[in-house]
All heavy atoms as TSV, in Angstrom:
chain	resi	resn	atom	element	x	y	z
A	1	MET	N	N	11.054	-0.015	11.786
A	1	MET	CA	C	11.239	0.407	10.404
A	1	MET	C	C	10.024	1.264	9.977
A	1	MET	O	O	8.877	0.852	10.405
A	1	MET	CB	C	11.514	-0.767	9.512
A	1	MET	CG	C	11.610	-0.273	7.943
A	1	MET	SD	S	11.816	-1.660	6.795
A	1	MET	CE	C	13.322	-2.304	7.163
A	2	GLU	N	N	10.178	2.321	9.286
A	2	GLU	CA	C	9.139	3.139	8.858
A	2	GLU	C	C	8.705	2.743	7.471
A	2	GLU	O	O	9.480	2.223	6.702
A	2	GLU	CB	C	9.484	4.597	8.981
A	2	GLU	CG	C	9.907	5.154	10.284
A	2	GLU	CD	C	8.758	5.201	11.221
A	2	GLU	OE1	O	7.651	5.418	10.876
A	2	GLU	OE2	O	9.137	4.936	12.439
A	3	THR	N	N	7.516	3.144	7.096
A	3	THR	CA	C	6.956	2.866	5.735
A	3	THR	C	C	6.608	4.100	5.115
A	3	THR	O	O	5.960	4.960	5.718
A	3	THR	CB	C	5.778	1.868	5.787
A	3	THR	OG1	O	6.076	0.628	6.411
A	3	THR	CG2	C	5.187	1.614	4.414
A	4	LEU	N	N	6.877	4.220	3.841
A	4	LEU	CA	C	6.528	5.441	3.035
A	4	LEU	C	C	5.897	5.005	1.751
A	4	LEU	O	O	6.464	4.252	1.059
A	4	LEU	CB	C	7.805	6.290	2.702
A	4	LEU	CG	C	7.623	7.497	1.871
A	4	LEU	CD1	C	6.727	8.540	2.416
A	4	LEU	CD2	C	8.980	7.998	1.456
A	5	HIS	N	N	4.666	5.476	1.587
A	5	HIS	CA	C	3.959	5.108	0.384
A	5	HIS	C	C	3.932	6.435	-0.607
A	5	HIS	O	O	3.510	7.508	-0.110
A	5	HIS	CB	C	2.534	4.669	0.684
A	5	HIS	CG	C	1.820	4.094	-0.567
A	5	HIS	ND1	N	1.671	2.692	-0.657
A	5	HIS	CD2	C	1.298	4.549	-1.673
A	5	HIS	CE1	C	1.057	2.519	-1.772
A	5	HIS	NE2	N	0.850	3.603	-2.378
A	6	VAL	N	N	4.516	6.324	-1.707
A	6	VAL	CA	C	4.616	7.412	-2.587
A	6	VAL	C	C	3.744	7.276	-3.869
A	6	VAL	O	O	3.852	6.227	-4.522
A	6	VAL	CB	C	6.102	7.610	-3.031
A	6	VAL	CG1	C	6.304	8.837	-3.951
A	6	VAL	CG2	C	7.027	7.829	-1.813
A	7	ARG	N	N	3.079	8.338	-4.184
A	7	ARG	CA	C	2.355	8.384	-5.469
A	7	ARG	C	C	2.893	9.549	-6.261
A	7	ARG	O	O	2.948	10.780	-5.797
A	7	ARG	CB	C	0.818	8.616	-5.299
A	7	ARG	CG	C	0.199	8.589	-6.593
A	7	ARG	CD	C	-1.283	8.642	-6.233
A	7	ARG	NE	N	-1.682	7.383	-5.618
A	7	ARG	CZ	C	-2.932	6.990	-5.379
A	7	ARG	NH1	N	-3.953	7.790	-5.600
A	7	ARG	NH2	N	-3.284	5.857	-4.655
A	8	ALA	N	N	3.521	9.255	-7.461
A	8	ALA	CA	C	4.113	10.333	-8.319
A	8	ALA	C	C	4.141	9.892	-9.727
A	8	ALA	O	O	3.950	8.693	-10.061
A	8	ALA	CB	C	5.551	10.590	-7.703
A	9	ASP	N	N	4.487	10.763	-10.631
A	9	ASP	CA	C	4.681	10.351	-12.008
A	9	ASP	C	C	5.944	9.533	-12.162
A	9	ASP	O	O	6.862	9.478	-11.290
A	9	ASP	CB	C	4.670	11.553	-12.901
A	9	ASP	CG	C	5.776	12.546	-12.668
A	9	ASP	OD1	O	6.974	12.057	-12.340
A	9	ASP	OD2	O	5.666	13.775	-12.745
A	10	ALA	N	N	6.144	9.022	-13.235
A	10	ALA	CA	C	7.272	7.980	-13.579
A	10	ALA	C	C	8.654	8.749	-13.395
A	10	ALA	O	O	9.578	8.145	-12.791
A	10	ALA	CB	C	7.125	7.474	-14.979
A	11	THR	N	N	8.800	9.930	-13.894
A	11	THR	CA	C	10.038	10.617	-13.760
A	11	THR	C	C	10.450	10.889	-12.255
A	11	THR	O	O	11.642	10.716	-11.847
A	11	THR	CB	C	9.961	11.978	-14.605
A	11	THR	OG1	O	9.688	11.774	-15.835
A	11	THR	CG2	C	11.374	12.626	-14.538
A	12	THR	N	N	9.516	11.319	-11.549
A	12	THR	CA	C	9.800	11.580	-10.096
A	12	THR	C	C	10.054	10.272	-9.448
A	12	THR	O	O	11.008	10.214	-8.635
A	12	THR	CB	C	8.474	12.240	-9.492
A	12	THR	OG1	O	8.250	13.493	-10.115
A	12	THR	CG2	C	8.769	12.596	-7.998
A	13	LEU	N	N	9.328	9.213	-9.743
A	13	LEU	CA	C	9.646	7.989	-9.079
A	13	LEU	C	C	11.098	7.385	-9.467
A	13	LEU	O	O	11.715	6.808	-8.542
A	13	LEU	CB	C	8.504	6.842	-9.470
A	13	LEU	CG	C	7.215	7.085	-8.804
A	13	LEU	CD1	C	6.203	6.005	-9.340
A	13	LEU	CD2	C	7.309	6.996	-7.321
A	14	GLU	N	N	11.451	7.632	-10.572
A	14	GLU	CA	C	12.822	7.125	-11.043
A	14	GLU	C	C	13.896	7.941	-10.183
A	14	GLU	O	O	14.874	7.382	-9.868
A	14	GLU	CB	C	13.032	7.423	-12.502
A	14	GLU	CG	C	12.335	6.450	-13.467
A	14	GLU	CD	C	12.474	6.772	-14.941
A	14	GLU	OE1	O	13.521	7.384	-15.276
A	14	GLU	OE2	O	11.645	6.232	-15.643
A	15	ALA	N	N	13.650	9.247	-10.033
A	15	ALA	CA	C	14.551	10.000	-9.186
A	15	ALA	C	C	14.600	9.478	-7.719
A	15	ALA	O	O	15.630	9.372	-7.164
A	15	ALA	CB	C	14.181	11.538	-9.287
A	16	ILE	N	N	13.399	9.215	-7.311
A	16	ILE	CA	C	13.311	8.749	-5.794
A	16	ILE	C	C	14.084	7.352	-5.667
A	16	ILE	O	O	14.808	7.240	-4.831
A	16	ILE	CB	C	11.873	8.693	-5.394
A	16	ILE	CG1	C	11.400	10.099	-5.282
A	16	ILE	CG2	C	11.598	7.987	-4.072
A	16	ILE	CD1	C	9.784	10.196	-5.043
A	17	ILE	N	N	13.772	6.524	-6.635
A	17	ILE	CA	C	14.419	5.135	-6.609
A	17	ILE	C	C	15.797	5.299	-6.777
A	17	ILE	O	O	16.600	4.633	-6.072
A	17	ILE	CB	C	13.815	4.380	-7.740
A	17	ILE	CG1	C	12.361	3.975	-7.535
A	17	ILE	CG2	C	14.618	2.965	-7.894
A	17	ILE	CD1	C	12.135	3.131	-6.252
A	18	GLY	N	N	16.322	6.298	-7.489
A	18	GLY	CA	C	17.718	6.596	-7.645
A	18	GLY	C	C	18.454	6.805	-6.218
A	18	GLY	O	O	19.492	6.386	-5.894
A	19	VAL	N	N	17.817	7.752	-5.538
A	19	VAL	CA	C	18.239	8.065	-4.197
A	19	VAL	C	C	18.190	6.894	-3.260
A	19	VAL	O	O	19.126	6.736	-2.497
A	19	VAL	CB	C	17.385	9.196	-3.639
A	19	VAL	CG1	C	17.731	9.562	-2.202
A	19	VAL	CG2	C	17.539	10.467	-4.468
A	20	ILE	N	N	17.103	6.165	-3.332
A	20	ILE	CA	C	16.969	5.011	-2.405
A	20	ILE	C	C	18.054	3.955	-2.740
A	20	ILE	O	O	18.676	3.309	-1.894
A	20	ILE	CB	C	15.565	4.304	-2.685
A	20	ILE	CG1	C	14.488	5.129	-1.973
A	20	ILE	CG2	C	15.535	2.978	-2.062
A	20	ILE	CD1	C	13.185	4.863	-2.284
A	21	ASN	N	N	18.396	3.776	-4.087
A	21	ASN	CA	C	19.490	2.857	-4.426
A	21	ASN	C	C	20.870	3.283	-3.844
A	21	ASN	O	O	21.634	2.440	-3.393
A	21	ASN	CB	C	19.515	2.651	-6.023
A	21	ASN	CG	C	18.407	1.810	-6.473
A	21	ASN	OD1	O	17.938	0.920	-5.768
A	21	ASN	ND2	N	18.017	1.976	-7.678
A	22	GLN	N	N	21.018	4.634	-3.848
A	22	GLN	CA	C	22.289	5.222	-3.293
A	22	GLN	C	C	22.366	4.849	-1.671
A	22	GLN	O	O	23.468	4.404	-1.258
A	22	GLN	CB	C	22.343	6.656	-3.437
A	22	GLN	CG	C	22.606	6.993	-4.824
A	22	GLN	CD	C	22.581	8.626	-5.047
A	22	GLN	OE1	O	22.465	9.355	-4.091
A	22	GLN	NE2	N	22.797	9.055	-6.250
A	23	PHE	N	N	21.297	4.957	-1.066
A	23	PHE	CA	C	21.380	4.536	0.369
A	23	PHE	C	C	21.535	3.000	0.529
A	23	PHE	O	O	22.306	2.630	1.338
A	23	PHE	CB	C	19.937	4.902	1.033
A	23	PHE	CG	C	19.779	6.321	1.421
A	23	PHE	CD1	C	18.882	7.040	0.706
A	23	PHE	CD2	C	20.692	6.930	2.289
A	23	PHE	CE1	C	18.722	8.420	1.133
A	23	PHE	CE2	C	20.543	8.246	2.618
A	23	PHE	CZ	C	19.542	9.019	2.041
A	24	ALA	N	N	20.865	2.249	-0.347
A	24	ALA	CA	C	21.043	0.769	-0.292
A	24	ALA	C	C	22.462	0.374	-0.476
A	24	ALA	O	O	23.012	-0.652	0.247
A	24	ALA	CB	C	20.051	0.035	-1.213
A	25	GLN	N	N	23.170	1.004	-1.353
A	25	GLN	CA	C	24.595	0.662	-1.646
A	25	GLN	C	C	25.547	0.942	-0.565
A	25	GLN	O	O	26.594	0.350	-0.499
A	25	GLN	CB	C	25.083	1.471	-2.933
A	25	GLN	CG	C	24.360	0.939	-4.224
A	25	GLN	CD	C	24.685	1.753	-5.426
A	25	GLN	OE1	O	25.422	2.813	-5.294
A	25	GLN	NE2	N	24.192	1.394	-6.593
A	26	THR	N	N	24.992	1.834	0.459
A	26	THR	CA	C	25.855	2.059	1.582
A	26	THR	C	C	25.566	1.140	2.732
A	26	THR	O	O	26.065	1.234	3.821
A	26	THR	CB	C	25.746	3.495	2.102
A	26	THR	OG1	O	24.408	3.729	2.522
A	26	THR	CG2	C	26.012	4.562	1.005
A	27	GLY	N	N	24.772	0.245	2.362
A	27	GLY	CA	C	24.478	-0.879	3.546
A	27	GLY	C	C	23.146	-0.672	4.201
A	27	GLY	O	O	22.895	-1.364	5.198
A	28	GLN	N	N	22.431	0.424	3.950
A	28	GLN	CA	C	21.107	0.702	4.668
A	28	GLN	C	C	20.112	-0.347	4.177
A	28	GLN	O	O	19.935	-0.615	3.073
A	28	GLN	CB	C	20.608	2.182	4.242
A	28	GLN	CG	C	21.631	3.243	4.729
A	28	GLN	CD	C	21.777	3.298	6.206
A	28	GLN	OE1	O	20.950	3.209	6.909
A	28	GLN	NE2	N	23.083	3.588	6.605
A	29	PRO	N	N	19.374	-0.887	5.189
A	29	PRO	CA	C	18.368	-1.859	4.847
A	29	PRO	C	C	17.075	-1.133	4.182
A	29	PRO	O	O	16.485	-0.345	4.912
A	29	PRO	CB	C	17.997	-2.483	6.206
A	29	PRO	CG	C	18.389	-1.581	7.159
A	29	PRO	CD	C	19.495	-0.686	6.547
A	30	ILE	N	N	16.881	-1.449	2.939
A	30	ILE	CA	C	15.738	-0.880	2.228
A	30	ILE	C	C	15.038	-1.798	1.456
A	30	ILE	O	O	15.574	-2.703	0.769
A	30	ILE	CB	C	16.138	0.347	1.446
A	30	ILE	CG1	C	16.912	1.388	2.143
A	30	ILE	CG2	C	15.018	0.899	0.519
A	30	ILE	CD1	C	17.549	2.498	1.399
A	31	GLU	N	N	13.582	-1.757	1.599
A	31	GLU	CA	C	12.760	-2.673	0.875
A	31	GLU	C	C	11.765	-1.793	0.025
A	31	GLU	O	O	11.130	-0.892	0.586
A	31	GLU	CB	C	11.929	-3.649	1.756
A	31	GLU	CG	C	11.022	-4.475	1.073
A	31	GLU	CD	C	10.172	-5.348	2.000
A	31	GLU	OE1	O	10.225	-5.015	3.281
A	31	GLU	OE2	O	9.502	-6.318	1.659
A	32	VAL	N	N	11.789	-2.160	-1.280
A	32	VAL	CA	C	10.818	-1.364	-2.133
A	32	VAL	C	C	9.796	-2.183	-2.527
A	32	VAL	O	O	9.839	-3.367	-3.157
A	32	VAL	CB	C	11.602	-0.791	-3.364
A	32	VAL	CG1	C	10.582	-0.094	-4.428
A	32	VAL	CG2	C	12.732	0.161	-2.992
A	33	LEU	N	N	8.541	-1.804	-2.320
A	33	LEU	CA	C	7.219	-2.581	-2.632
A	33	LEU	C	C	6.555	-1.751	-3.782
A	33	LEU	O	O	6.345	-0.596	-3.649
A	33	LEU	CB	C	6.413	-2.756	-1.467
A	33	LEU	CG	C	6.936	-3.453	-0.334
A	33	LEU	CD1	C	5.942	-3.485	0.877
A	33	LEU	CD2	C	7.355	-4.910	-0.665
A	34	ASP	N	N	6.118	-2.411	-4.774
A	34	ASP	CA	C	5.177	-1.807	-5.718
A	34	ASP	C	C	3.778	-1.921	-5.217
A	34	ASP	O	O	3.518	-2.522	-4.209
A	34	ASP	CB	C	5.409	-2.368	-7.172
A	34	ASP	CG	C	4.954	-3.896	-7.276
A	34	ASP	OD1	O	4.344	-4.399	-6.251
A	34	ASP	OD2	O	5.294	-4.408	-8.284
A	35	ASN	N	N	2.834	-1.282	-5.866
A	35	ASN	CA	C	1.457	-1.200	-5.369
A	35	ASN	C	C	0.840	-2.637	-5.308
A	35	ASN	O	O	0.128	-2.968	-4.313
A	35	ASN	CB	C	0.601	-0.472	-6.307
A	35	ASN	CG	C	0.753	1.098	-6.078
A	35	ASN	OD1	O	1.369	1.463	-5.101
A	35	ASN	ND2	N	0.239	1.857	-7.040
A	36	VAL	N	N	1.158	-3.548	-6.204
A	36	VAL	CA	C	0.631	-4.904	-6.131
A	36	VAL	C	C	1.095	-5.607	-4.871
A	36	VAL	O	O	0.404	-6.235	-4.068
A	36	VAL	CB	C	1.107	-5.683	-7.376
A	36	VAL	CG1	C	0.671	-7.154	-7.296
A	36	VAL	CG2	C	0.413	-5.114	-8.691
A	37	ALA	N	N	2.453	-5.591	-4.648
A	37	ALA	CA	C	2.991	-6.202	-3.397
A	37	ALA	C	C	2.394	-5.531	-2.113
A	37	ALA	O	O	1.968	-6.258	-1.235
A	37	ALA	CB	C	4.499	-6.190	-3.422
A	38	TYR	N	N	2.289	-4.230	-2.093
A	38	TYR	CA	C	1.840	-3.519	-0.947
A	38	TYR	C	C	0.369	-3.922	-0.674
A	38	TYR	O	O	-0.178	-4.245	0.417
A	38	TYR	CB	C	1.929	-2.029	-1.239
A	38	TYR	CG	C	1.178	-1.141	-0.162
A	38	TYR	CD1	C	1.932	-0.898	1.053
A	38	TYR	CD2	C	-0.028	-0.674	-0.247
A	38	TYR	CE1	C	1.402	-0.087	2.075
A	38	TYR	CE2	C	-0.612	0.056	0.758
A	38	TYR	CZ	C	0.044	0.302	1.878
A	38	TYR	OH	O	-0.467	1.111	2.944
A	39	ASN	N	N	-0.563	-3.951	-1.758
A	39	ASN	CA	C	-1.891	-4.373	-1.641
A	39	ASN	C	C	-2.028	-5.718	-1.111
A	39	ASN	O	O	-2.932	-6.054	-0.317
A	39	ASN	CB	C	-2.640	-4.092	-2.857
A	39	ASN	CG	C	-2.801	-2.620	-3.251
A	39	ASN	OD1	O	-2.684	-1.787	-2.304
A	39	ASN	ND2	N	-2.965	-2.275	-4.416
A	40	GLN	N	N	-1.238	-6.608	-1.638
A	40	GLN	CA	C	-1.253	-8.056	-1.253
A	40	GLN	C	C	-0.876	-8.252	0.185
A	40	GLN	O	O	-1.566	-9.002	0.961
A	40	GLN	CB	C	-0.368	-8.886	-2.223
A	40	GLN	CG	C	-0.893	-9.127	-3.620
A	40	GLN	CD	C	-2.218	-9.917	-3.594
A	40	GLN	OE1	O	-2.452	-10.962	-2.732
A	40	GLN	NE2	N	-3.168	-9.511	-4.429
A	41	GLU	N	N	0.172	-7.598	0.620
A	41	GLU	CA	C	0.659	-7.654	1.967
A	41	GLU	C	C	-0.493	-7.069	2.898
A	41	GLU	O	O	-0.717	-7.644	3.950
A	41	GLU	CB	C	1.998	-7.024	2.192
A	41	GLU	CG	C	3.099	-7.819	1.650
A	41	GLU	CD	C	4.540	-7.237	2.065
A	41	GLU	OE1	O	4.584	-6.327	2.851
A	41	GLU	OE2	O	5.506	-7.667	1.396
A	42	GLN	N	N	-1.035	-5.944	2.461
A	42	GLN	CA	C	-2.028	-5.316	3.413
A	42	GLN	C	C	-3.210	-6.315	3.496
A	42	GLN	O	O	-3.751	-6.478	4.593
A	42	GLN	CB	C	-2.443	-4.026	2.692
A	42	GLN	CG	C	-3.464	-3.256	3.586
A	42	GLN	CD	C	-3.998	-1.998	2.933
A	42	GLN	OE1	O	-4.265	-1.999	1.753
A	42	GLN	NE2	N	-3.922	-0.880	3.624
A	43	ALA	N	N	-3.575	-6.882	2.464
A	43	ALA	CA	C	-4.812	-7.856	2.493
A	43	ALA	C	C	-4.490	-9.010	3.379
A	43	ALA	O	O	-5.398	-9.350	4.220
A	43	ALA	CB	C	-5.122	-8.291	1.052
A	44	MET	N	N	-3.291	-9.539	3.271
A	44	MET	CA	C	-2.891	-10.623	4.213
A	44	MET	C	C	-2.838	-10.264	5.564
A	44	MET	O	O	-3.217	-11.109	6.486
A	44	MET	CB	C	-1.517	-11.261	3.731
A	44	MET	CG	C	-1.604	-11.974	2.408
A	44	MET	SD	S	0.011	-12.775	1.981
A	44	MET	CE	C	0.994	-11.453	1.677
A	45	ILE	N	N	-2.366	-9.064	5.972
A	45	ILE	CA	C	-2.378	-8.519	7.364
A	45	ILE	C	C	-3.757	-8.438	7.773
A	45	ILE	O	O	-3.960	-8.874	8.923
A	45	ILE	CB	C	-1.531	-7.272	7.381
A	45	ILE	CG1	C	-0.108	-7.487	7.215
A	45	ILE	CG2	C	-1.853	-6.639	8.821
A	45	ILE	CD1	C	0.747	-6.218	7.006
A	46	PHE	N	N	-4.611	-7.918	7.092
A	46	PHE	CA	C	-6.043	-7.653	7.568
A	46	PHE	C	C	-6.663	-9.053	7.805
A	46	PHE	O	O	-7.445	-9.197	8.669
A	46	PHE	CB	C	-6.794	-6.797	6.603
A	46	PHE	CG	C	-6.346	-5.431	6.452
A	46	PHE	CD1	C	-6.654	-4.478	5.472
A	46	PHE	CD2	C	-5.835	-4.823	7.656
A	46	PHE	CE1	C	-6.220	-3.185	5.501
A	46	PHE	CE2	C	-5.457	-3.417	7.775
A	46	PHE	CZ	C	-5.721	-2.673	6.576
A	47	GLN	N	N	-6.440	-9.973	6.901
A	47	GLN	CA	C	-7.034	-11.311	7.005
A	47	GLN	C	C	-6.499	-11.964	8.301
A	47	GLN	O	O	-7.244	-12.639	9.059
A	47	GLN	CB	C	-6.630	-12.234	5.740
A	47	GLN	CG	C	-7.220	-13.615	5.905
A	47	GLN	CD	C	-6.881	-14.465	4.705
A	47	GLN	OE1	O	-6.409	-14.005	3.630
A	47	GLN	NE2	N	-7.177	-15.671	4.720
A	48	GLY	N	N	-5.224	-11.873	8.501
A	48	GLY	CA	C	-4.604	-12.523	9.713
A	48	GLY	C	C	-5.208	-11.803	10.945
A	48	GLY	O	O	-5.496	-12.557	11.977
A	49	LEU	N	N	-5.389	-10.541	11.006
A	49	LEU	CA	C	-5.905	-9.859	12.107
A	49	LEU	C	C	-7.324	-10.277	12.389
A	49	LEU	O	O	-7.734	-10.520	13.546
A	49	LEU	CB	C	-5.839	-8.350	11.915
A	49	LEU	CG	C	-4.456	-7.755	12.043
A	49	LEU	CD1	C	-4.466	-6.278	11.738
A	49	LEU	CD2	C	-3.802	-7.986	13.452
A	50	ALA	N	N	-8.119	-10.498	11.250
A	50	ALA	CA	C	-9.491	-10.908	11.432
A	50	ALA	C	C	-9.559	-12.317	12.006
A	50	ALA	O	O	-10.364	-12.667	12.810
A	50	ALA	CB	C	-10.263	-10.849	10.021
A	51	GLU	N	N	-8.639	-13.154	11.542
A	51	GLU	CA	C	-8.625	-14.543	11.940
A	51	GLU	C	C	-8.223	-14.580	13.441
A	51	GLU	O	O	-8.789	-15.401	14.243
A	51	GLU	CB	C	-7.763	-15.362	11.094
A	51	GLU	CG	C	-8.160	-15.617	9.736
A	51	GLU	CD	C	-7.133	-16.330	8.871
A	51	GLU	OE1	O	-5.980	-16.604	9.252
A	51	GLU	OE2	O	-7.439	-16.523	7.618
A	52	MET	N	N	-7.277	-13.755	13.911
A	52	MET	CA	C	-6.920	-13.703	15.265
A	52	MET	C	C	-8.168	-13.237	16.094
A	52	MET	O	O	-8.351	-13.856	17.274
A	52	MET	CB	C	-5.757	-12.646	15.456
A	52	MET	CG	C	-4.402	-13.192	15.031
A	52	MET	SD	S	-3.100	-12.036	15.102
A	52	MET	CE	C	-2.952	-11.775	16.802
A	53	LYS	N	N	-8.834	-12.312	15.724
A	53	LYS	CA	C	-10.085	-11.965	16.511
A	53	LYS	C	C	-11.068	-12.966	16.672
A	53	LYS	O	O	-11.730	-13.097	17.705
A	53	LYS	CB	C	-10.739	-10.658	15.748
A	53	LYS	CG	C	-10.235	-9.342	16.174
A	53	LYS	CD	C	-11.145	-8.318	15.452
A	53	LYS	CE	C	-10.817	-6.943	16.117
A	53	LYS	NZ	N	-11.726	-5.885	15.546
A	54	LYS	N	N	-11.191	-13.834	15.568
A	54	LYS	CA	C	-12.087	-15.006	15.640
A	54	LYS	C	C	-11.549	-16.223	16.437
A	54	LYS	O	O	-12.157	-17.183	16.554
A	54	LYS	CB	C	-12.591	-15.359	14.222
A	54	LYS	CG	C	-13.379	-14.334	13.479
A	54	LYS	CD	C	-13.584	-14.765	12.031
A	54	LYS	CE	C	-14.070	-13.743	11.214
A	54	LYS	NZ	N	-14.263	-14.165	9.758
A	55	GLY	N	N	-10.324	-16.139	16.638
A	55	GLY	CA	C	-9.586	-17.268	17.420
A	55	GLY	C	C	-9.233	-18.311	16.474
A	55	GLY	O	O	-9.059	-19.514	16.826
A	56	GLU	N	N	-9.120	-18.052	15.173
A	56	GLU	CA	C	-8.881	-19.003	14.115
A	56	GLU	C	C	-7.300	-19.029	13.905
A	56	GLU	O	O	-6.948	-18.859	12.743
A	56	GLU	CB	C	-9.586	-18.671	12.884
A	56	GLU	CG	C	-11.070	-18.704	12.973
A	56	GLU	CD	C	-11.730	-18.127	11.802
A	56	GLU	OE1	O	-11.184	-17.591	10.879
A	56	GLU	OE2	O	-12.944	-18.304	11.703
A	57	VAL	N	N	-6.571	-19.210	14.878
A	57	VAL	CA	C	-5.066	-19.249	14.743
A	57	VAL	C	C	-4.555	-20.647	15.065
A	57	VAL	O	O	-5.189	-21.439	15.805
A	57	VAL	CB	C	-4.488	-18.187	15.610
A	57	VAL	CG1	C	-4.790	-16.820	15.242
A	57	VAL	CG2	C	-4.677	-18.400	17.149
A	58	VAL	N	N	-3.416	-20.933	14.506
A	58	VAL	CA	C	-2.723	-22.209	14.809
A	58	VAL	C	C	-1.361	-21.896	15.440
A	58	VAL	O	O	-0.722	-20.979	15.085
A	58	VAL	CB	C	-2.479	-22.907	13.386
A	58	VAL	CG1	C	-1.731	-24.217	13.601
A	58	VAL	CG2	C	-3.814	-23.114	12.653
A	59	THR	N	N	-1.035	-22.679	16.494
A	59	THR	CA	C	0.132	-22.452	17.078
A	59	THR	C	C	1.273	-22.833	16.233
A	59	THR	O	O	1.131	-23.657	15.397
A	59	THR	CB	C	0.153	-23.189	18.467
A	59	THR	OG1	O	0.321	-24.591	18.190
A	59	THR	CG2	C	-0.991	-22.912	19.360
A	60	HIS	N	N	2.471	-22.214	16.565
A	60	HIS	CA	C	3.680	-22.559	15.782
A	60	HIS	C	C	3.952	-24.004	15.813
A	60	HIS	O	O	4.314	-24.666	14.892
A	60	HIS	CB	C	4.837	-21.787	16.435
A	60	HIS	CG	C	6.113	-22.001	15.772
A	60	HIS	ND1	N	7.008	-22.929	16.287
A	60	HIS	CD2	C	6.787	-21.430	14.751
A	60	HIS	CE1	C	7.955	-22.937	15.554
A	60	HIS	NE2	N	7.909	-22.048	14.566
A	61	ASP	N	N	3.915	-24.643	17.125
A	61	ASP	CA	C	4.253	-26.072	17.170
A	61	ASP	C	C	3.287	-26.915	16.507
A	61	ASP	O	O	3.601	-27.900	15.888
A	61	ASP	CB	C	4.246	-26.517	18.721
A	61	ASP	CG	C	5.367	-25.857	19.473
A	61	ASP	OD1	O	6.437	-25.425	18.740
A	61	ASP	OD2	O	5.272	-25.707	20.725
A	62	ASP	N	N	2.018	-26.556	16.526
A	62	ASP	CA	C	1.055	-27.427	15.764
A	62	ASP	C	C	1.297	-27.384	14.280
A	62	ASP	O	O	1.186	-28.395	13.601
A	62	ASP	CB	C	-0.395	-26.939	16.093
A	62	ASP	CG	C	-0.903	-27.236	17.419
A	62	ASP	OD1	O	-0.253	-28.165	18.142
A	62	ASP	OD2	O	-1.913	-26.693	17.950
A	63	LEU	N	N	1.525	-26.185	13.761
A	63	LEU	CA	C	1.846	-26.052	12.267
A	63	LEU	C	C	3.062	-26.842	11.956
A	63	LEU	O	O	3.066	-27.640	10.975
A	63	LEU	CB	C	2.164	-24.550	12.034
A	63	LEU	CG	C	2.530	-24.248	10.526
A	63	LEU	CD1	C	1.517	-24.682	9.602
A	63	LEU	CD2	C	2.869	-22.804	10.381
A	64	TRP	N	N	4.211	-26.725	12.745
A	64	TRP	CA	C	5.375	-27.544	12.315
A	64	TRP	C	C	5.148	-29.016	12.460
A	64	TRP	O	O	5.617	-29.730	11.701
A	64	TRP	CB	C	6.613	-27.109	13.200
A	64	TRP	CG	C	7.191	-25.961	12.650
A	64	TRP	CD1	C	7.194	-24.616	13.175
A	64	TRP	CD2	C	8.035	-25.918	11.475
A	64	TRP	NE1	N	7.945	-23.827	12.388
A	64	TRP	CE2	C	8.421	-24.542	11.319
A	64	TRP	CE3	C	8.406	-26.818	10.638
A	64	TRP	CZ2	C	9.209	-24.114	10.246
A	64	TRP	CZ3	C	9.218	-26.415	9.447
A	64	TRP	CH2	C	9.662	-25.154	9.266
A	65	ASN	N	N	4.345	-29.350	13.485
A	65	ASN	CA	C	4.054	-30.909	13.586
A	65	ASN	C	C	3.218	-31.469	12.355
A	65	ASN	O	O	3.574	-32.421	11.794
A	65	ASN	CB	C	3.182	-31.229	14.860
A	65	ASN	CG	C	4.090	-31.132	16.122
A	65	ASN	OD1	O	5.317	-31.150	15.979
A	65	ASN	ND2	N	3.436	-30.812	17.207
A	66	ASP	N	N	2.293	-30.578	11.865
A	66	ASP	CA	C	1.581	-30.951	10.707
A	66	ASP	C	C	2.422	-30.942	9.453
A	66	ASP	O	O	2.300	-31.854	8.626
A	66	ASP	CB	C	0.321	-29.879	10.533
A	66	ASP	CG	C	-0.734	-30.158	11.465
A	66	ASP	OD1	O	-0.705	-31.149	12.218
A	66	ASP	OD2	O	-1.637	-29.218	11.592
A	67	LEU	N	N	3.342	-30.024	9.271
A	67	LEU	CA	C	4.229	-29.989	8.181
A	67	LEU	C	C	5.261	-31.109	8.011
A	67	LEU	O	O	5.559	-31.665	7.079
A	67	LEU	CB	C	4.978	-28.673	8.184
A	67	LEU	CG	C	4.121	-27.374	7.869
A	67	LEU	CD1	C	5.006	-26.180	8.052
A	67	LEU	CD2	C	3.625	-27.412	6.385
A	68	LEU	N	N	5.625	-31.487	9.289
A	68	LEU	CA	C	6.655	-32.564	9.427
A	68	LEU	C	C	6.084	-33.945	9.159
A	68	LEU	O	O	6.764	-34.928	8.716
A	68	LEU	CB	C	7.384	-32.500	10.698
A	68	LEU	CG	C	8.392	-31.260	10.928
A	68	LEU	CD1	C	8.847	-31.272	12.346
A	68	LEU	CD2	C	9.461	-31.241	9.982
A	69	GLU	N	N	4.797	-34.105	9.334
A	69	GLU	CA	C	4.054	-35.294	9.142
A	69	GLU	C	C	3.943	-35.662	7.609
A	69	GLU	O	O	3.757	-36.846	7.372
A	69	GLU	CB	C	2.691	-35.431	9.940
A	69	GLU	CG	C	2.800	-35.456	11.381
A	69	GLU	CD	C	1.477	-35.344	12.056
A	69	GLU	OE1	O	0.407	-35.335	11.371
A	69	GLU	OE2	O	1.414	-35.305	13.356
A	70	LYS	N	N	3.913	-34.656	6.867
A	70	LYS	CA	C	3.582	-34.798	5.457
A	70	LYS	C	C	4.853	-35.093	4.632
A	70	LYS	O	O	5.846	-34.961	4.829
A	70	LYS	CB	C	2.804	-33.761	4.885
A	70	LYS	CG	C	1.475	-33.573	5.529
A	70	LYS	CD	C	0.737	-32.408	5.026
A	70	LYS	CE	C	-0.624	-32.400	5.793
A	70	LYS	NZ	N	-1.563	-31.490	5.298
């Protein structure tokens, strides 16, 4: 899936969202993120990558074991 980040005035964005909604109604998978969601996701990705570099990761099995114990 490709990502497109658009910066435009409100009228232009409304027109773009209208076209995107038309595609979505035909069954095309589309996700719309506002700046807040985009920035939060970007920060979480960067944090995760930094933790991976430092070896600060938890295995899937360890995580589920901890969750199931509580």
